[in-house]
N, C-alpha and C positions, 0 to 999 in steps of 0.2 A: 519317641516315644511318651504316652501320659502318665508317667510315675507322680506329677504333681498332683493327679487326683485323691482326695483324703479316704473316700471308700471305696468298697467294689460294688459293683452293677450285679447283681447276682439277677437270674434268670429262671424263673418257677415254671417246671412242667410240673401240673398238678390237674387230679383226673376231676374230671367234671361233679362228682357226688359229694353234698356239705360234708359228707362224711371227710372226706379227704381236702376240699379248698377252705372250711373249717381251720385247722391246725395249720394247716401252712400258711395263713391271712396271718394267724397269729405271730407265726414264727414271721415272717415278713416284718409286720408292724415290731416285733422287736431289733430286726435288724435295723428299718428305718430311725427305729429310736436312737441307733448306736452311729448313725451316719451314712450309711446304708441306702442306697438305690436300690430297688426291687420293681422289674416287671414279669407278669404273668403270660404264659404261651397257652392257649387252649381253644376248647370248642367251642364256639359262639355261645353255647348253656351258661358259659361261665362270666358273659361279658357286662352282664348287668350287677353281679355281688362284688365283683372283684373290683370295680372301679368306684363303688358305694363305701370300701372299706379303703381308698382312697390310694390307689396303686395302676398303674397303666398297665392295658391287659393288647393283648396282642393277639388277633384271630386267626387261627387258623384253621385247616383241614374243614371248610366251612360244608364240604358236598356230604350232600348227607348214605351212612353207610346201610342202610338198612331201617326195618323197624322194630323198635325199641321192643325187647322184653318182654311179654306178657306172659302169668302163669298159663301153661296151656295144659289142655283138660289131660288126663289119664290118661297113657298108653304109649307101648312103643314107639310106633309110627310117629306120634307127635315129640315124644322126647328127644328121637335121634333127630328131626325135623329141626329142635328146639336146638339140640346140640350145634348142628350143621350152621344154624343161620348167627347162632355166635360167633361162631369160629370165623366165619365168612366174614363179619361183620369186627371184627376184632383186625382181621389181616388185613382190610382196606381198611383202617382207622391208622393201624401203624406204619402202611405205606403213606396213605396220606401227611402223617407227620413228619418222617423221613423225606419226601420230598418239599414237602414246605420250610418245617422249622430250622434248617442249617439257615437260610437267606435272610430266614428274621429274625433272627437272634445274631447274625453279621452284622446288619442293618440295622440294630437294635444298640450296639455297641455293649453288648452285654459279658463278661470280661469272666465269671464263676458261672456254674447251672446247680437247681436245686431242682433234685431230677425224683418225683413219687416212685414208690418203688414200682407200681402198678406202670408208669410212664416206659412201655417198654422200647422205643425209639430212643429216649434218653442216653445214655453210655455210649449207641454210635454216634449222636449227633454230636455229645461232648467230644468224641475223637477226631471227627471230622472237622472240627473245628479248633481242634486243640484248646481245649480249653479245660482245667480244674472242675468237677464235677463229684455231687455228695450225693448219696443214696438216701434219702427219706424216708423213714416205715410210718406210716398213720394207723398202724394195726399191728396185729401180729407180726412180728418179721416172716414175709415167705421165706427167709433160711431155715427155721426154725417147724415151717410147717404146720399145716390147719388142721392133722389130721386130730379123733379127739376119738375117747370111748364113746363119747354122746353123742358124735355122728350114726357110730354103726349101731347105737342101742334104737334110732329111732327118731334125734333129734332135729329133722330135718324138714324141707315144707312139703315133700313128696314120698307116699307108701312105694311108689315104684322101687325095683330096684335100678331101673336105670338110671335112676336121679342121682344114686349113687357113682353110677358109670360117668354119667355126664359131668359130676363134679371131681372125676378123678383127673378125666380128660384137660377140662379146663384147668385145674390146678396145672397139671403136665406142660398144658401149652404159658401159662403164664410162669410160674414158677423157676422149671428147670429151663423153659425156651426150646422146648419141642415140637414137631409137626408142623402145623401148616404156619406157625407165625416163627417160630424162628426161621424155616424157611423163607420166609418175605424179607427177614431182616438178613440174612445169608446174599440172599441175589440181589440185595441193594450193596450189602458190605463189600463184595465182590465188584460190582459194578465200578465200586468209589477207591475201587483197590486195597481195599483191607481183607485183614484175615476173619475167619468164620466168628460166630457169637460166643461162641465155648471159652476163645483167648480174651476174652477182651479182662477177666478179671486179672492176668499176667500180663496184657501188651498195655493195658489203658486204663489201671484200677483207678476207685472212686480214691477223696481222700477220707472219708471217713462212712460210713452209714449209720447213719442216726434213728435211733426211733422212740418216738411217746411214748410206750410201752414202759414203765416204768420196774425196776426189778422186783418193787413188792408186790405188784400184780403179775409177774411170768412163773415159769412152774422152776421148780433149785433147778441148779445148771452149775456143775462142776466148772466150765471154762465158759469162752463165749470164743467167737473167732476175733481173728488183734484188731481188724476195722469196726469191729463193731461197739458201738455205745448206745447205752440206758440214758434216757435224759431223762424223759418224766413227762406228765401232759402238756401239749403246749396251749394257752389258756390265756388269752387275753379278754375281756367282757366289752370293750370296742370291737370285737372282731364280727360282732352281730350286727348285722342291720336291726332297727327299730321294727318292732312286730308289735301290730295293737293285738286286746287283748279282752273281753271283759269280765274284770275284775271282782264287778258290781253282781257278779252271777256265784259268788264262792258265798254258799251258808255257813263255815263256821267248821261242819262235821269232817273229821275224818277223810283226808282227800290222796286220791290214788290216781294216777297223773299213768296214762297207757299211749309210750306212743312206739310204732314198728317203724319208724326211722321213714327214711327215703328210698329203701330197696323194691324193685320190681316182684319180689317174690310176696310182696302183703297181701293177700287174698280177702274182700268184704267180712266169707264167712269167719275171719278171724276175731276181725273188731267187734262185730255180733252178740261175737261170746264171748265178749270177755264185758260187753255193758251185760250181756244174762245172767253172769259169773256176779259183776255188783249189783245186780237189783235184789233189793230184800236186804243188803246189809247198811247198819247205819253207817254208810260210807258216802263220800261224793266225791262223782267219776269226769275225769277230763281226758281227754283222747284229740292227741293232734296224730291229725291226716298225712300227715308231711308231702300235701301238695300231691297226694297221690287219687284222690278222688275229690268228688263233690260234698261238701257237708250236707250239701240235698239230700243226698241217698240213705241217710245216717237219721233225718227227722224220728222217725218214728223209733228210736232204740230204748226196749224198757228201762225203767230208770231216770229218763230224761236226762243222760251226761251230756256232759259242755262239750261239744267238738268243733275244731278248728282244724283251717286249712295248716296255719302253724302256730307254736304256741310261741310265748318268749323262756324258755326253755332254763334259761341260767336263774333267770328273775321265780320261774314258776317252781323249780325245785326246791326252793329257800322255804315252801310251805307247806309240801308235801309229806305224808305220812307212807309212801308206800310208790314203788315204780313198776309198771308191768314195759318190757322192752325186750327189742327183740337180742339184744346183745350187741349192737354196735359200740365200738370204741367211744366213739365221743360221747353217745348217752350216761354208761359206765362211768367215765372218767368223771362228769359234771352230777352226775350223780354223786359218786361217790364224796365227790369233794365236798358235797355238801352232807352227808353221813347217812343216807341215805340207803334205805335195803332194799332189795327188788327181787319181783320174778320174770324170771328168763325166757323166755319163747324165740330161740334161735331160730330161726328161716333158712340160712343160704350161708356160702363165704369161711368167714373166718368166724363167723357169729358161734356154732359151735366150740371152737377153740375156745373164743371169750369167755362163753356159759361157765366152762368147764374149769375156767381158772375161779371166775367166782364162786361155784360150787365148794371149792374147795377153801376156799376162804372164809366159808361161813354168810357171806352177805346176799345169797339169793337161794330160790329154789330155782329149779331148771323144772321144763315142763316141754315135755314133746310136741311140736307142732303136729304131726301127725295123728294125736288122740287126744287131741284135745276137747273139751267139753266146759256146762257151764259146773260142774259141779266139781270138776278136777281143779279148773282155777278154784272155784271159793274155797275147796280146801286147801288150798296153795295162800291166798289171802288172809284166812283166819290163822293159820300158823304162823304165816309173818309176822302178822302184826301181834299176835299174843306172844309169840315165843322171843325173849328179850336178847336172845345171843342175837341175831338178825342184823337187830339196830346195834348192838354193842361194836359186832365185828366192824360193819362200815364204818362206827365213829374211829374205830381203832387203824385202818383205812383212810379214811378221810386225814388224820394226825399227820400221818406221812406223804399223802397226797399234798395237802395243804404247804409244806415245808419244801419243798420240791419247785423251784423254778424253771421247768422243764425246757420254756424259750430263751431264757437267757443261758442256760446250759448249754445247748442246743449251739446259739451262736456264738460263745464263750470258746467250741469246740470248731468250730468254722472258722474262727479268727483266728484261732492258734494256729491251725492245719494251713490258712495261706500265708501266716507270714513270710515264713521262709520266701514264697513266692515274691512278695515284694520288697525284702529287701534286695535281691535280683532280679530288681525289675523282670521278672518273668510274667508273662499271661498280662501282662496290659494292652500288648501286639495283639489284642482283639479289639481291641477300639482300634488303630491305627490304618484300619482299611485293608486293601487286599495286596497282598505278598509278592512278590515275585515268584512269576511260575501260575499263579490262583489263578481259576478257572475264572469266568465271568461272574459268580456270583461272588465272589471276593472268599472262596474257601479252597484249602488247600488239596489236592487230591493224592499223593500219596505219603510214605514215610512218616505215617500220625501215631507211630510210637514211640515216641522221643522223649514225651512227657514221664512216662514210666523211670526211664534211665535216668533223665537228670533230676528228678523229686527226691529219687531213693538218695541219692546222694546229697541233697538239699534241707533234706526235714525225717525228723526219723519215724517212725511208723505208729500210727494209732493206734495205743491199744484198749481194751477193754475197760472201762474202769468198775 
């Protein structure tokens, strides 16, 4: 046995987007500071960012799964084609993870998994390897749903009714594991001697579902699921790589920072509309492109804003007066931790649900991407800058968020949940190599439901705070 090891070896299954990687890196830095080892597993596009943060990275799923999503021209056939393309790519990616992750994780001697909520292969991989796992939610938890009145009233990036249908099917595939994605996973599980996906919560449950969403930002709830925990933002300054920025170009006027994240749903015309809205105001505009476009495409923007591929966002936010955002939760957290008000233009995925929460708290004006105009954005800018209630509300949320050590709280939840396994020497066996009867990859082929029954007698259920 490997019981002499002081810390756990966490394997992180995170999506490649910065909105997922940044908080997972911050959480991993907290775990590393406590003496644990952390290794990331993911697609090659994360191969640079993760090692820069000081962690080992094992690339899997290297094969291309199709072209990256780009905003499709409006029209029923185009949107149907985009939906089918996304589902095919999602299924291909999940299958590659299922095929490659078990061997990679076993060879790395990982003995506990942190599974990003959208890493759909994660629970199955944990069950195959017979190791405990945690679900980590970097945005609004899927189990709470992303539906919001704002989505139905036009806060989306397409006017087409099919855009709603496309979003519905994608959410159904990811949230509820129905349709092609579920069939892909169930086919793999059947071949491995496992039951269908729907049985995972009972047969092989996670030790906890931990969200970086804080309670003060969520909607009121009478109760939460027994295994769910609010942790709060996973924020570590060291989680970000150094980014150069032309600080000398800032001229002292009130500063507006516009960032629409790295999502593929960003359209160049939205950036141009924002620039036109700020032209003529006694303000200075900084635009971060999220590496989606070349800065040269926006050389002739009205008002001559400062346009960069990436901005040192945490540092820049200390100097801004207003943030125009897509309502991605990373930008929202960082903006509120600096006590700054926002204009939210949600484009896709969880963003309408996040924007709804910001509007409810009084820290932002929310505008529909389908009805944007320079005049509409200009009115919103003037309103937010002139009405102190927005800034006051942001300051109130700032005081609550800054009192929360989300990464520390999440790490403590994990350590407490894992302690019974350490005391009984359970789950260190993931480091011990192949077991009798294992196949060539060192992965057990059947009878994977033992942990659920074992853990029920050795640790109390994780309850919501």
